[in-house]
C-alpha positions as CSV (number, residue, x, y, z in Angstrom):
1,R,-0.5,-0.6,-30.9
2,N,1.1,-3.2,-33.1
3,E,2.6,-5.4,-30.4
4,E,1.2,-8.9,-30.2
5,I,-0.6,-10.0,-27.1
6,E,0.5,-13.4,-25.9
7,P,-2.5,-15.5,-25.0
8,I,-2.9,-16.9,-21.5
9,A,-2.1,-20.6,-21.1
10,W,-5.3,-21.8,-19.6
11,G,-4.6,-25.2,-18.0
12,T,-6.5,-27.3,-15.6
13,E,-5.0,-25.5,-12.6
14,R,-6.2,-22.1,-13.7
15,E,-9.6,-23.6,-14.7
16,K,-10.0,-25.1,-11.2
17,A,-9.0,-21.8,-9.5
18,F,-11.5,-19.9,-11.7
19,R,-14.3,-22.3,-10.9
20,T,-13.5,-22.2,-7.1
21,F,-13.5,-18.4,-7.2
22,K,-16.8,-18.2,-9.2
23,A,-18.5,-20.6,-6.8
24,A,-17.3,-18.6,-3.8
25,L,-18.8,-15.4,-5.4
26,L,-22.1,-17.1,-6.1
27,S,-22.4,-18.9,-2.8
28,T,-24.8,-17.7,0.0
29,P,-22.2,-16.2,2.3
30,A,-20.7,-14.1,-0.5
31,L,-23.0,-11.2,0.4
32,G,-24.6,-10.5,3.7
33,L,-27.8,-8.6,4.5
34,P,-27.2,-5.2,6.1
35,D,-27.3,-5.1,9.9
36,Y,-28.4,-1.6,10.9
37,S,-27.2,-2.0,14.4
38,K,-23.6,-2.0,13.1
39,P,-21.7,0.7,11.2
40,F,-20.8,0.3,7.5
41,K,-17.4,0.6,5.9
42,L,-16.9,1.3,2.2
43,Y,-13.6,0.4,0.5
44,C,-13.1,2.5,-2.7
45,D,-10.6,2.3,-5.5
46,E,-10.1,4.0,-8.9
47,A,-8.1,2.4,-11.7
48,K,-8.2,2.8,-15.4
49,E,-11.0,5.4,-15.1
50,V,-13.3,2.9,-13.3
51,A,-14.6,3.6,-9.7
52,K,-15.0,0.4,-7.6
53,G,-16.4,0.0,-4.1
54,V,-17.2,-2.8,-1.6
55,L,-19.6,-2.0,1.2
56,V,-18.8,-4.2,4.3
57,Q,-19.9,-4.8,7.9
58,T,-18.0,-6.6,10.6
59,L,-19.3,-10.1,11.3
60,G,-17.3,-11.6,14.2
61,P,-13.6,-11.2,13.5
62,H,-14.2,-10.7,9.7
63,E,-15.6,-8.1,7.4
64,R,-18.5,-9.4,5.3
65,P,-19.4,-7.8,2.0
66,V,-22.9,-6.3,1.8
67,A,-22.7,-4.9,-1.8
68,Y,-20.3,-4.4,-4.7
69,F,-20.4,-1.3,-6.9
70,S,-18.6,0.0,-10.0
71,S,-19.0,2.7,-12.6
72,T,-16.9,4.6,-15.1
73,L,-15.8,8.1,-14.3
74,D,-17.3,11.0,-16.2
75,P,-15.2,12.5,-19.0
76,V,-14.2,15.6,-16.9
77,T,-13.0,13.6,-13.9
78,K,-11.0,11.3,-16.2
79,G,-8.6,14.1,-17.0
80,T,-7.8,15.1,-13.4
81,P,-4.9,14.0,-11.2
82,F,-5.0,10.7,-9.4
83,C,-6.0,12.2,-6.0
84,I,-9.0,14.0,-7.5
85,R,-10.1,10.9,-9.4
86,A,-9.8,8.9,-6.1
87,I,-12.0,11.4,-4.2
88,A,-14.5,11.5,-7.2
89,A,-14.6,7.7,-7.2
90,A,-15.3,7.6,-3.5
91,A,-18.0,10.3,-3.8
92,E,-19.7,8.2,-6.6
93,M,-19.5,5.0,-4.5
94,V,-20.9,6.8,-1.4
95,E,-23.8,8.0,-3.6
96,K,-24.4,4.4,-4.8
97,T,-24.6,3.1,-1.2
98,R,-27.3,5.6,-0.1
99,T,-30.2,3.1,-0.6
100,I,-28.5,0.5,1.6
101,V,-26.8,2.6,4.2
102,L,-29.9,4.9,4.8
103,G,-28.0,7.5,6.7
104,H,-26.3,5.1,9.2
105,P,-22.6,5.5,10.1
106,L,-20.3,5.0,7.2
107,T,-16.5,5.0,7.1
108,V,-14.9,5.4,3.6
109,C,-11.5,3.9,3.0
110,L,-9.4,4.8,-0.1
111,L,-6.0,3.2,-0.6
112,N,-3.9,4.9,2.1
113,M,-6.5,7.5,3.1
114,Q,-9.5,7.1,5.4
115,L,-12.4,9.6,5.6
116,E,-15.2,9.5,8.2
């Protein structure tokens, strides 16, 4: 592509927002320890050939992240329709959660679909 990419104007407002976001991700409550008395929920997404997942559990009225996962899809899956890529991404994310979930109840949520 020969089109020029316009650089992002990175001012003080964006710098402050970035630092706040970074601090929130690195702070203690960003990730919780698994509570095996509660069920798990896995939110999955696939975009630009990358599978992403967030494993959460309910803590009071909120959902608290327990782990984040991501991986690129394999070459065969990359060439399939969106619905197949979404299911493949979810399957890959479920596999990554196995060492945390340890067979406990897990609900998988993909965009507008929900699998139990």
